[in-house]
C-alpha positions in Angstrom: -47.7 106.3 -59.8 -51.1 104.7 -59.4 -52.4 103.8 -55.5 -51.1 100.1 -54.4 -54.0 98.1 -55.1 -56.6 101.0 -55.7 -59.0 99.1 -58.1 -62.5 99.8 -58.4 -63.1 96.0 -58.8 -61.4 95.1 -56.0 -63.4 97.3 -53.8 -66.1 96.1 -54.9 -65.8 92.8 -53.0 -66.1 94.5 -49.6 -69.3 93.1 -48.0 -70.0 90.6 -50.3 -70.8 86.8 -49.3 -68.2 84.0 -50.3 -69.3 80.6 -50.1 -66.1 78.7 -49.0 -65.7 75.2 -51.0 -65.9 71.9 -49.7 -62.3 71.3 -49.2 -63.0 68.2 -46.2 -64.3 66.0 -48.9 -61.5 65.7 -51.7 -58.9 65.4 -49.2 -60.9 63.6 -46.7 -58.9 60.6 -46.3 -55.3 62.5 -46.3 -53.1 62.0 -43.3 -53.7 64.9 -40.5 -53.1 65.6 -36.8 -51.0 68.2 -34.8 -47.7 67.1 -33.3 -48.0 66.6 -29.4 -44.9 68.8 -29.3 -47.0 71.9 -30.1 -47.2 73.6 -27.0 -43.6 73.6 -26.1 -42.6 74.7 -29.4 -45.6 77.9 -29.5 -43.1 78.7 -25.7 -40.0 78.5 -27.7 -41.1 80.5 -30.6 -42.6 82.8 -28.6 -39.8 83.8 -26.8 -37.7 83.9 -30.0 -40.0 86.4 -31.7 -40.1 88.4 -28.6 -36.3 89.2 -28.7 -36.4 89.5 -32.8 -39.2 91.9 -32.4 -37.5 93.8 -29.5 -40.7 93.1 -27.1 -44.2 93.6 -27.6 -46.4 96.0 -29.5 -48.4 96.1 -32.9 -45.2 94.1 -34.9 -45.1 91.4 -32.3 -49.2 91.4 -32.1 -49.3 90.9 -35.8 -46.3 87.7 -35.9 -48.0 86.1 -32.5 -51.8 86.3 -35.3 -50.3 83.8 -37.6 -49.0 81.3 -34.8 -46.2 79.5 -36.9 -45.8 77.0 -34.6 -49.3 75.8 -35.1 -48.4 76.3 -38.5 -45.4 73.5 -38.2 -47.0 71.5 -35.8 -50.3 70.7 -38.1 -48.5 70.8 -41.5 -45.9 68.0 -40.1 -48.0 66.2 -37.2 -45.4 63.3 -37.2 -42.1 65.0 -37.4 -39.8 64.9 -34.8 -38.5 68.0 -32.6 -35.8 69.3 -34.4 -37.4 68.8 -37.6 -40.5 70.6 -36.3 -38.3 73.4 -34.9 -37.2 74.3 -38.4 -40.1 74.4 -40.1 -41.2 76.7 -37.2 -38.4 78.9 -37.5 -39.1 78.9 -41.7 -42.1 80.1 -41.2 -41.8 82.8 -39.1 -38.9 83.7 -41.1 -41.2 83.8 -44.0 -43.9 85.8 -42.1 -41.8 88.6 -40.9 -39.6 89.0 -44.5 -43.2 88.8 -46.1 -44.7 91.6 -43.5 -41.3 93.6 -43.8 -42.0 94.3 -47.7 -45.8 94.3 -48.2 -47.7 95.2 -45.0 -48.5 98.7 -45.1 -49.7 98.6 -41.3 -45.9 97.8 -40.3 -43.4 99.1 -43.5 -43.5 101.9 -46.0 -41.2 99.7 -48.4 -44.7 98.4 -50.0 -44.3 101.6 -52.3 -40.3 101.5 -52.6 -39.3 99.2 -55.0 -35.6 100.0 -54.7 -35.0 99.9 -51.0 -37.6 96.5 -51.3 -35.1 95.2 -54.0 -32.1 95.9 -52.0 -33.7 94.0 -48.7 -34.5 91.0 -50.6 -31.1 90.8 -51.7 -29.3 91.2 -48.6 -31.9 87.7 -47.5 -30.2 86.2 -50.3 -27.1 86.8 -49.8 -27.2 85.7 -46.2 -28.9 82.8 -47.4 -26.4 82.1 -49.8 -23.8 82.1 -47.2 -24.9 79.1 -45.7 -26.6 76.8 -48.3 -24.0 77.1 -50.8 -21.9 74.5 -52.4 -19.1 75.7 -49.0 -21.3 77.2 -46.6 -19.1 80.0 -44.8 -19.9 79.3 -41.1 -17.1 81.6 -39.6 -16.9 84.9 -39.5 -19.2 87.3 -39.0 -22.2 88.4 -41.2 -22.5 91.6 -42.7 -23.9 94.4 -40.6 -26.0 95.9 -39.5 -29.2 93.8 -40.7 -32.5 93.6 -39.7 -33.6 91.4 -36.7 -36.0 89.8 -39.7 -32.9 89.0 -41.6 -30.8 87.4 -38.7 -33.4 85.1 -38.2 -32.3 83.7 -41.2 -29.2 82.4 -39.2 -30.0 79.6 -37.0 -32.0 78.4 -40.4 -28.9 78.9 -42.5 -26.7 77.0 -39.6 -29.1 74.0 -39.4 -29.4 73.5 -43.2 -25.5 73.8 -43.6 -24.9 71.3 -40.4 -27.4 68.8 -41.1 -28.7 68.7 -44.6 -27.0 67.0 -47.8 -25.2 69.1 -50.1 -27.9 68.2 -52.6 -30.4 68.9 -49.8 -29.3 72.5 -49.4 -28.9 72.9 -53.8 -32.6 72.5 -53.6 -33.4 74.8 -50.7 -31.5 77.2 -52.1 -33.2 76.8 -55.4 -36.7 78.0 -53.7 -34.9 80.4 -51.4 -34.1 82.2 -55.0 -37.5 81.4 -56.7 -39.2 83.1 -53.8 -37.1 86.1 -53.5 -37.6 86.5 -57.3 -41.2 86.0 -57.3 -42.0 88.6 -54.4 -40.6 91.3 -56.6 -42.1 90.0 -59.7 -45.2 90.4 -57.2 -44.8 93.9 -55.9 -44.0 95.2 -59.2 -47.6 93.8 -60.4 -48.8 95.5 -57.6 -47.5 98.8 -58.1 -48.2 99.1 -62.0 -51.8 98.8 -61.3 -52.4 96.6 -63.9 -54.5 93.1 -63.0 -52.6 90.2 -63.9 -54.3 87.2 -66.0 -54.9 84.1 -64.5 -51.9 82.8 -65.9 -50.0 85.5 -65.5 -50.9 85.3 -61.6 -50.7 81.3 -61.3 -46.8 81.9 -63.0 -46.1 84.1 -59.8 -48.3 83.0 -57.2 -46.7 79.3 -56.8 -42.9 80.5 -56.0 -44.3 83.6 -54.3 -46.4 81.4 -51.8 -43.0 80.3 -50.0 -45.1 76.5 -49.9 -42.0 75.3 -52.1 -39.3 76.8 -49.6 -40.9 74.6 -46.9 -41.8 71.4 -49.2 -38.1 71.6 -49.9 -37.2 71.3 -46.2 -39.7 68.0 -45.9 -37.1 65.5 -46.3 -35.5 67.1 -43.5 -38.2 67.4 -41.1 -39.4 63.8 -41.6 -35.8 62.2 -41.1 -35.2 61.3 -45.1 -33.5 61.5 -47.9 -34.8 60.9 -51.1 -31.6 61.8 -52.7 -31.3 63.3 -56.4 -32.5 60.5 -58.9 -35.9 60.4 -57.2 -35.8 64.1 -56.1 -35.6 65.0 -59.6 -38.0 62.4 -60.5 -40.7 63.8 -63.0 -43.7 62.3 -60.9 -42.0 63.7 -58.1 -41.7 66.9 -59.1 -45.5 66.7 -60.4 -46.1 65.9 -56.6 -43.9 68.3 -55.5 -45.4 70.8 -57.9 -49.5 69.9 -57.0 -48.7 70.4 -53.1 -47.5 74.5 -54.0 -50.5 74.8 -56.1 -53.1 73.5 -53.2 -51.1 75.6 -50.9 -50.7 78.3 -52.7 -54.4 78.6 -54.1 -56.1 77.8 -50.8 -54.1 80.3 -48.6 -55.7 83.2 -51.5 -59.1 81.6 -50.4 -58.2 82.0 -46.9 -56.2 85.3 -47.2 -58.8 87.0 -49.1 -60.3 88.8 -46.4 -57.6 90.3 -45.1 -55.6 91.2 -47.8 -58.5 93.8 -48.7 -57.9 95.5 -46.1 -55.0 97.0 -47.8 -56.2 96.2 -50.7 -53.9 93.6 -52.6 -55.1 92.6 -55.8 -52.6 89.5 -56.2 -54.9 86.9 -55.2 -56.6 83.9 -57.3 -59.6 84.4 -56.4 -59.8 88.9 -56.8 -58.1 88.0 -60.4 -60.8 85.7 -61.6 -62.9 88.2 -60.3 -62.1 90.5 -62.4 -62.1 88.2 -64.9 -66.2 86.7 -64.3 -67.1 89.9 -62.6 -69.0 87.4 -60.2 -67.5 86.4 -56.9 -69.2 82.7 -56.5 -68.1 81.8 -60.5 -64.3 83.2 -59.0 -64.3 80.9 -55.5 -65.7 78.0 -58.2 -62.7 78.6 -60.6 -60.5 78.7 -58.0 -61.8 75.6 -56.4 -61.5 73.6 -59.8 -57.5 74.7 -59.7 -57.6 73.3 -56.5 -59.4 69.9 -57.9 -57.0 69.4 -60.5 -54.0 69.6 -58.5 -55.3 67.1 -55.9 -55.8 64.5 -58.9 -52.2 65.6 -60.2 -50.7 64.4 -56.7 -52.5 61.5 -56.4 -51.8 60.2 -60.0 -48.1 61.0 -59.5 -48.1 59.5 -56.3 -49.2 55.8 -57.7 -46.8 56.3 -60.7 -43.7 56.9 -58.4 -44.3 54.5 -56.0 -44.7 51.6 -58.6 -41.4 53.3 -60.5 -39.1 53.0 -56.9 -40.7 49.8 -55.5 -37.2 49.8 -53.1 -37.7 53.0 -52.1 -41.4 52.8 -50.9 -40.8 53.5 -47.3 -39.4 56.9 -47.5 -41.4 58.0 -50.7 -44.5 57.0 -49.1 -43.3 59.3 -45.7 -42.4 62.3 -48.1 -45.6 62.1 -50.1 -47.3 61.6 -46.4 -45.8 64.6 -45.9 -47.2 67.2 -48.7 -50.8 65.8 -48.4 -50.4 66.7 -44.5 -49.2 70.0 -45.5 -52.5 70.4 -47.2 -54.4 68.7 -44.5 -52.3 71.2 -42.0 -53.0 74.3 -44.3 -56.8 73.8 -43.6 -56.4 73.3 -40.0 -54.2 76.1 -39.2 -56.0 78.9 -41.5 -59.0 78.1 -39.8 -57.5 78.4 -36.4 -55.6 81.8 -36.8 -56.5 85.1 -35.4 -54.6 86.3 -38.9 -57.3 85.4 -41.0 -60.0 85.8 -38.5 -61.9 82.8 -40.7 -64.1 82.0 -37.8 -65.9 79.0 -39.3 -66.1 75.5 -38.1 -65.8 73.7 -41.1 -65.4 73.3 -45.4 -68.2 71.1 -45.9 -69.3 73.8 -48.6 -72.2 75.1 -46.6 -70.1 77.8 -45.0 -70.0 81.4 -45.8 -68.0 84.6 -44.9 -68.8 88.4 -45.2 -65.5 89.6 -46.8 
């Protein structure tokens, strides 16, 4: 079997200088902020994380470096406490779940497709238990399950009790897309063949899990759009554009971390393989983000024109999509997981990867 991610083109990225694009300007008028509940949320979440991890150690430190409470606080700065708690719990689960299957520091499942597939299927079944048409809220769960999978339970209970059936269905659809895409991404890494950018983007959007968090946005900001608006073509365009912005920005921010292993399923790495020039790859990645920003703005205008009677709720949801994007920048610049150590993203900042 080809060694995971061991491609010469990925290795040659090491030590090169990457000039980060100007991400401040195209979103300068988008909402941003930090929730006043951040410190309380951090304290609560870290206590829960320590319980999940069974105490401190390498695995705990890796997860703390992600600071999921800060993700929730910057992505959803105006959310009420219960919405913010759900966002932090979901984000924490997603990083735990991701690390459990693709972090060579913490797991052997990186190289074991069958075991990783079973692990993901156990997670899928537990989500279905709570998010199905008639949630099973009584009785014991499968046993034994890993602490990460058991962290699904409080998420599932919140969704089952507090979301409508239509909202639950939307969340479950994104969960299933995410789990399927995680398997596709692992297959890609194990194959040793670099994907084309089109192949990569098709997998990357659901694998980023941004859609999972976005499907929870209505609950997080306290609205119910209803299926008609939720499935409207313009609203879906906003949804897809938000996912793309979040996923591809994350590729820029996480490239340095991913080269430690090394992984090559990253937009910059894929485009570097195509163009054989790092800055060209970064510029092309930036264009993908800019196109999605344009699509989001255009679709938002059309959606608000189509549903004037729901303008207040729709505006709250659109602003929530935008704050997920600006919050992603604020969170990514802050966390130890990416260790970017840059002050801003005005187009002049450079990092050594």
